[in-house]
Residue, then its C-alpha position, 0 to 999 in steps of 0.5 A: m528523452s522525457y518531454r513535458l507539454y504545458v497546455r493552457p486553454l484560452p477563454l472561449s470567444a463569443g459565439s463559439g458556444e461550449d464546444p471543446e473543439a473550438l478551444l484555443y490553447n497556448w502551449v510550450l514543449y520542454d525536453a528533459g534538459g529544460d529547453a523549450q523545443a516548441q511553443g505556440s499560441r492560440d492553436l487548436r488541439s489538433t495543431v498541437e497533436q500534429t506538432l508532436s506527431q511530426n517530431g516523432l514524439d510519443d508518451v509526452l507528459l501533459a500538464g494542464l493549466i486551469p484559471g487560478d480562480e477555479a481552485l481555492f487555496c486552503v490550509a489544513d492543520i492536521p496532526a496526523k502523519q499517516s496518509r489514511f488518517i490525513n485524507q479522512a480528516l481533510p474535509y473537516a479541517v477545511e470545511e469552514q474555509i469553503a463556501q459550499d457543501i464540502d461533499s461537492v468539493h474535490l480536495a487535493l493535498g499539497l506540501h506540509t508546512q509549519e502552518g499545516f497542509r496546503v490544500a487546493a479545493i475545486d468543485r467536483g463537477r468542474m474538476a471532472e470537466w477539466l479532466e475530460l478536457f485534458s485527457g485523451w490527447l494523441h501522443t500524450r499522457l496526462d500527468a497533472i492539472y494545476p491552477d496556473a497562478a500556482l506555477l509563478p516563481v515564488t518570491e521569498g517573503g513576499w508576492s509574485i505578480c504576472l500581468d496577463g492582459d486584463n488579468a493578473m496572476m499572483v502567488s505568495d511565499r506561503g503558496e497561496w495563489l490568486s487571480m484578479q483583474s489588473a485594475n484591482l491591483g491597487m486595492f490589493a497593494h493597499t491591503l498588503a501595505a497595511p500591517s497587522s497589529e502583530d507585524v513589524v513594519v518592514e518592506v514586502p518584496v513584490v516582483v512583477y512580471g510582464t512584457e514591455t508592452e504591458f508595463e507601458e499599458q499598466q503604468a497607472v496600475l504599477g504606480e498604485l502598487m508603489a504608492p503605499g510605500r511599504l512594498s518593494v516593487r521590482q519589474e521583470s520583463l518577459a520576452l514571450m507569453p506568461l505560459e513560458l514563465l510558468a513552465h520554466a518555474h515548474h521545470n526548475h522547481l521555483c514553485r510549489p503547486i498542488n496537483l489536482c489529479q488526486r484521489d477520485f481524479s487520480v491519473s496514476s493508473g494510466k502510467a506505463s508500467p516498467l514491467k511492460p516489456w517483460k510481460p511476455l516472459i513473465a507470462v511464460a514463467a507463470l505458465w511453467f510454474v503452474v504446470q510444474v506445481t500441477l505435475e508435482a501435486g499430481m505425483g504427490f496424490y498418486y504416491q499418497k494413494q499408493a501408500d494408502e492402498l499398501r497400508q490397507q493391505a497390511m491391515s487386512v492381513y493383520r486383521a485376518s491374523f488378529p481379529g480381536d485386536s482393536r487397538t492396532h492401526a496402520g500407524n503402529v502395526r509394525r511396532v506391534v508385530e515386532g513386539q509380538l515376534r520378540m515375545a514369540g521368540s522368547d516365550g512362545p504363545d504364552a508369556s511367563f512370569v520371567t518374560l513379563m517381568k523382563y519387559t516390565g522392568q525394561q519399561y520401568s527403567q526407561v520411564a522412571n526417573t529417580g523416585s518418580v515411579t515405584f513398584n509397591s507390590i508385584n503379583y503373578s497369576q499363572s492361571r491367567g498369565e497376568l502380572v499385577v503391579d501396584v505402582r505409584a508415580e508422580s503423575y498419571d502421565r508417568l503411569s500412562a507412559l509405562r502402560n504405552g511402552l508395554a503395549g508398544q512391545g506387543l503386550d496387553a497392559k492396562i491400568g486400573s484402580v487409579v487414585n490421584e493423591s497430593s503426592g502423585a497417582r497410584g494404580r494397578l498395572t495389569v500386564s499379560g501376553g498380547 
């Protein structure tokens, strides 16, 4: 079962200095069903960790809540849709809404609305301090850091306010959060009650959360909220501390907070991989694959070497028998030898006119299409043992194909006096015994 721990640090008391170990926390532990399994107020970190250990809990998701005034709410109107372009344009889109150097501010991206992207801005130095504060808790894994006011339940079309001692947390239906002193709520109420020139005057719903004790102590403030008349104020009593309201709203998706753990401060790399239990098996399979590939590659190299040696031996024998033949190589030696054997079987060492005409005619019938290759004249020199053919073709490639075919039969075929004309190419084909 998945558990989530909500932790909200209290301000350091006077005389405690800046020692993080002296910080006290309000906290609540939720299970996957949305039930609070444990909670505490004003406890040390060690107390919270000990509680998790006693209940046998591990890898609990931790959500840290920081004061709402630590992070500023902005809206970025960016037309891009790809996250890469959005992140590039984000600093320029909110620069005018932030009163400090934009390079010293960490920006976290929220949901996209009709107005634009919701953005949370926080000083980089402070964000690093908060990240360090919530990291490394025993039996937990940091999942998110939120401004506390952003976790209030959203009131449709209006505002939600939670009284928290001398302070008040507020959030609007557009996602904007604020934290201020409770004494200033009256001034804030007059701001809400004053509509702009473009607004239709309607009531603004406001839900105020607090304990009965706080309602009694803040009667004057509540009276100022209702005084303007345009606000429709409704009170919701809390039985316990405000943190439980925030945790309940977040667990039940009643709010739309922005997780500050993004980009440079992302904690996603710390999440457990679903493949972790299978890592030993994956390692064995990878090792077997490497061994198998290495073995196959080794056998391939061995057989390739054997084949190269056999080809070299064959060429050595051929070169010893035909030292003057420079055109034959390992790739065509078999075809050349077969042609020479056919010729030797037909006519012996010297090729006669009939033999040369037979092979030339065979290649002509294979190469020539209708009218593409023509013989204009044929001459035979018995003293030289050469057949000279004046041939015309539609292209030089046809002439070359005819010559290569004859060479493949073991004959010595050459093309000379080639002339390229508009109608094709003509040349003189000289064929003799190989």
